[in-house]
Every structure is written in C-alpha cells, then in structure tokens.
N, C-alpha and C positions, 0 to 999 in steps of 0.2 A: 504494500500500500504506500502511496505517495500523496502528500498534501495536494488537494484540488485536482488530482488526476481522475478523469472520468472512467467509469466502468461500463461494460456492455449492458444493454437494456435487459437481456435475459438474466444476467447475473444480478442486476438490481432487483428484478421481480423475485428471483429465487431467494435472495437474502431477506427480502421483505416477508415472504411467506415463511421462511425458516424461523424468523423471530416469533411469529404467531404460533407456530408448531411448538417451539420451545416453551412459550408462555403457557399454552394450554397443557402441555405435558407437566410442567411444574405445578400447575393448579390441580391437575388430576392426582399427582403423587401426594400433594399436601392434603387433599380432601379424602380421596379413596383409600389412601394409606393410613388414615386415622390420625394424622398429625394435627388436623384442625377439626374442631367440632362442627357438625352440620348445622347446628343452631346458629353459628356465626358465619359460615360460608358453605353454600351448597356446592356439591360436586358437579362437573360438567354434564353428567348423565341426568341428574335431577333437574338441572337448569333447562336442558333441552325438553324434558317431559313437561315442565312447568310452562315453557314457551308454547308448546303445542296445545296445552290446555287453555292458555290465554287466547290463542288465535282461533281455536275451534269452538270454545264454549263461553268465553267471556267477551267476545267482540272487540278484541284488542286492535284489530285492523282499523276500526273506527277511531280509536284513541290515537293511533299513529297518524291517521289522516288529519285529525283535529290539530295535533301538535305541529305537523308540517305546515298546515295552513297558517297557524299563528306565527311560526318562524318566518315564512315567506311574506306574510302581510306586514308584520312589524319591520322586517328588514327592508322591504321595498319602500315603506313610508320613510324610514330613516335615510335611505339612499337618495330618494327624491328630494329631500330637504338638504342633506349634507353635501352632496356632490356640487351643486351650484354654489353653496356658501363657501366650500373649500376652494373652488376655482376662483371665486371673487377675492377671498383672503390671500391666496397665493399671487394673484395678478395685481391687486391694488393695495398698496401699503397703508393708505388710510383705513380701508376696511379691515386689514389685519390688525392695525393699532386699536381699532374699536372692539373687535370681537375676540382676538387671541387671548387676552387675559381671562375673559369669562369662560371661553372654551377650554383653556388649559385647567382652570379651576373645576369646571363641571365634569370633565372626563375622569377625574379621580373619585367622583361620587358613585358609590356602588348602586347599581340599579335595584338591588334587593331592598335597599333602605327606603325606596319610594313606594314599595308595595302597600303599606298601610295607608299612605296618603292617596294613592291611586284608587284603592278600594273605596275610600270616602268620596273621592271626586267622580269616579266612573262606575262604581259598583263592582260586582264580581263577574260581570259579563265578559264578552270577548274584547271589548275596548280596553279594559284594564290590562289584559295579557299583552295586547298589541303595544300599549304604551310602555310597558316594562321593557320590551325588546327595543322599542324606539329609543328610549332614554339610554339604554345600555349601548346602543350602536351609533347614534347620531353624532355624538361629540368626538368619538374615536375617528369616524370617517372624515369629519370636517377637518380635523387637525392633520391627519395623514395626507389627505388630498392637498391641503394648503401647502404642506412641506414639499410635496412632489412638484406642484406647479411652480412654487417659488424657486426651485432648483433648475428650471428650464435653462438650456444653454443660451447665453446672451447673444451669441452670434446668429442664432436663428431669428431672434427678435429683431436685431439690428438689420439683418438681411430683409426681413419683411417690411420694415419702415423704408429701407432704401428702395424697395420695389414699389412703394406707394401705398402700402396698407395703412389704414387708420387704426385707432386704438381698439375699436370693436373687432376689426379684422384681424389684428394680432391675436386677440383672445380666441376668436372663432377658428382661425385658420393656422395658428401656430401653437398656442399654449394647450388648447384642448387636444388636437391630434397628437402632439408630441408626448403628452402625458396620459393618453387614453390607455395604453397597456399597463402603466403603473396604477392608474385608478381602478382598472379591472382587477388587478392583483390585490389591491387594498380591499376591494369589496369581497373578494374570495376569502381573505383572512378574517375580516370582520363577520362574515356569515358564520364562520366557525364559532366565534364568540357568542353570536346570537342564540345558538343552541343552549348555552349555559344559562342565558337569561330566561328562556321560555320555561325551563324546568323550575327555576325559582318562582316564576309566576304561577305555575301549575301546582306548586306545593301548598299554596295558600289560596283558599277561596275558589277552588276549581271543582268541577264535577265530571270532567273528562280530560283525556290527554295522557301522555306517557308519565308525566310527573305525578298526576293524580293516581295512576295505577301503582307507582312506586311507593307513595306515601301510604296507600291502603295495604300494600304488601308488607310494609314495615310493621304495621299494627298486628298483622297476622304472623310475623316472624317468618315470612315466606322469602327467604334469601334467594332462592332459585328464581322467583319472579322478579325480584329486584335486579339481579344480575342480568336477566334476560332483557329487561327494559333498558338497562344501561348499554348493553351490547347493541340493541336495536338503534339507539341514538347514535352510537359510534358508526354503525354500518350506514345509516342514512347520511350522516355527516361525511363519511368517506366517499359515498357515491356522489353527493353534491359537490364535494371538493374536486373529484376527478372530472365531473361534468363541467365545472367552472374552468378547470385547466384546459380541457378539450376545446371549449368555446373560445377561450383566450388565444389558444394556438391557431384556431381557424380565423379569428378576427384580426389578429396581430402577428401573423406568421413572419412578417418581415422583422419583427422585434424579438420574438421569442423562439426563433429557430435555433 
C-alpha cells in the first residue's frame, strides 16, 4: 500500500464486502457463542427472523415509506432555501457579512433541542418531523455552499467580466456552473445527516416510521427488531448515497471523472 495510490475497482468492492463479512462474523461469534446476553444484543439469526416478522405481519414497509418521505421532504425544503442563500453568501460579501455570523451560530444548535418547541408550534403531525430535518440540514448546507462558491477561481470571474458579462451573468454563468459539482456533493453529504434527524423526530410524538418502531421495540426489549430497523436505515442511506454519486457522475462527468 502507498499513500493516495488508487486500487482497482474490483479490489475496492471486494475489500468493502470483506469488512461487512468480518463484522457480521464477529457479531455472530459474540452472540451465538454466548459471550453477550441476548437480552442486550440479538444474534444475526434472531435479527433476520424479527425482520421478516416486521415486514410480513407488522406492516413495516409502510413505516419505511413514511420515514423516506419525511427525509426527502425535509431535505428538499432545506435545499430549496439553503442553496440560493449559500450562493448569495459566497458571491456577495455584504450578504455574507449579514448572514454568516447567524448561520455559523445556528449550525451548532442540535436539531433535537427544537423538538419540544416544534411540537408546541406545529403539533405532532408531519410538519413537525419535516421541520426537524429542515432545521438540522439548512444551516449546514448554507455555510458549505457559501464556502464553495467563495473559493471560485478568480481568473474565471475576471475572464467573464473581460468578455462583457455583468454581475448577474457572472453568478449565473460562472459561479453556479463552476460550483455545481461541489454543491451536489454537499447535498449528498448532508442527506446522510438528515437520516439522523428524522429518527430523532420519530422518537418523540410519532405514530409511524422506523424511529417509532425502534422506540416501541425498546419497550419490549426486542433487540432483534431494533437492530433490524437500524440496518434498514443504513441500507436505505447506502442506496441513496450510491444513487447520488451515480447522478453526480452523469451530470458532472467532466469534473468527477
């Protein structure tokens, strides 16, 4: 192995699968071997049985659909607000001076701390869940997009002015296209964070969703169901991450090749 030296795609896939195999093997040895009590950690076989039970008899597919809808809804709301604000902050220094101190302050506020207030303001319906994801995502996207846009190469901007572009044209035809791949990558990263926020939202005041199932399983000491719910979240997140990467490669092949 050498620092930063790439490896073949097949080797990368094989090594990634190998880690999962080793992880599940260690889990099986710890639980099936009697080293860990099943009260605290279910074994892989029990987890699979509990997962089948949830899917076939408890309507868990509906809970998965509800959670996916909440993540997508809250994330799209955050992106629709944050991306234009981030571009404005990165492009115009007065806007940055106005908003950057508040955004930097707000991004450190945990979304979970707003749950009691959001329940008071929006009730325990879908809007409250969407707002938790919105608050948890919007400030991160704004700041990261602003940083990316502010780092645009100055020679590109100067060349645009030389060719006769006005201020709006520089933003529309230079800053946005030049940073579109970075903005897409920022959205991919923050989408992963959004999954943590939706589970927090569903742990309190929810009647459906993966988080709701997990908290109910905790009361029943059904660790197999809890682990299955966690694995489902990871699998959905992994699929969405790969889908985002594939879309970014298709849209920005010139940059991400």
